[in-house]
N, C-alpha and C positions, 0 to 999 in steps of 0.2 A: 504494500500500500504505500509506504515511503517512497519507493522508486516511482510510483505512478505520479505522486505528488510532485516529486523532483522533475520528472518528465515534462508534466504540465506546466511548471514554472519556467523551465528551459523553453518550451514551445513559445510561451508568451513573451519571455524577455529578449531572447536572442534573435527570434524570427519576427519581430514586431511589425517591419515593413510589410510582411505578407500576411494580410488581414485574414484570409481564410485559414491559415495555419493558427494564428492567434485564437480565432474563435474555436477551433478544435482543443487549443490549450486550455482556455477557460472553461469548456465542457468538461475535460478531464479533471481540471480542478475542482469544479463544482460537485461532480460525481464523487470523488474522494472524500470531499468534505461532508456530502450527504450520507455516504456508507459510514463515515467515522462518528456523525451525530446519531444515527440510527443504532450503531454499536453501544453508545453511552446510554441511550434511552432503554435499550433491551436489558443491558447490565444492571440498571437500577431495579426492573421489574423482576429479574431471575434472583437477584441478591437480596430481595425485600426480606426482613427478619419475620414479618408476619406470615408469609407464604408458607413456611414448614408447618404452621398450625392448621392449615386448610383441609377440610373434609376428615377431621379426626372428631369422634363422637365425645368429645370432652368439652365440657362447659368452661368458658373463661368470663371473668369480670375484669372491665377496665373502666378508666374515666376518662372522658374525652370531651371535646368542644365541638360544635356544629360549625363547620367553617363555609358552608353553602346554604343558600336559601333551601328549605325543604321542598322536595319534587312530590308533588300530590299526584298519585296515579288513581285509576279506577277502584282498585281493591286495597292499596296500601300506600304508605309514605316511604320515601327513600331519603335518607340523610347522609350526608358526607361529614363523617366526624374524624378529627385529628385526635390521636392518643395523646394523652398528657405527657407521656415520657418521650415524645417526639419520634416514636418508632416508625410511625406511618400513618396512613389515613385507611379508613375502611367505611365500606358502603353498608349502611344499616337500613334494613327493611323492617318497618312496623306496621301496626294496624292502621287503618284508614282514619279513625276519629281520635288520633292522638294529637295533642297540641304541642308543638315544638316549634322554636324560632331560632333564627340565625343568631348565634352566640351563646346559646344556652350550653350549660355543662352538664353532662349525663354521666350518670353511673350504669353502664351497659352490662349485661350478662347475657351470654349465648354462646355459639359455636361458629367458627368460620367455615365458609363454604366457598369453593371455587366458583366464579361467576360462569354460568353456562354460555355456549356459542349460540349466537343467533342464526 
């Protein structure tokens, strides 16, 4: 990946008068930067501490704060809660007639589940 990055920079800097080759150099450069950004985002997901607790039949209790407006659906409410210890964020699904607001501090008890694919 580093080799392609250097190759793209060489195409841009050395062959500046040839516009078509410079455009190819920018394309290579942006492709490498996009791949790098994707790898960073994916590593955050796979290295999340909370992920190891998913789909276990063990109840957990944690304290967190609602960091987004509650999303009211037809049968339930979805809350994005940041755990107090700054371990990560969780999506909490609760009953339809619950009263929660942005910024509320909650003590939540339940189990972690992997989200299903749509």
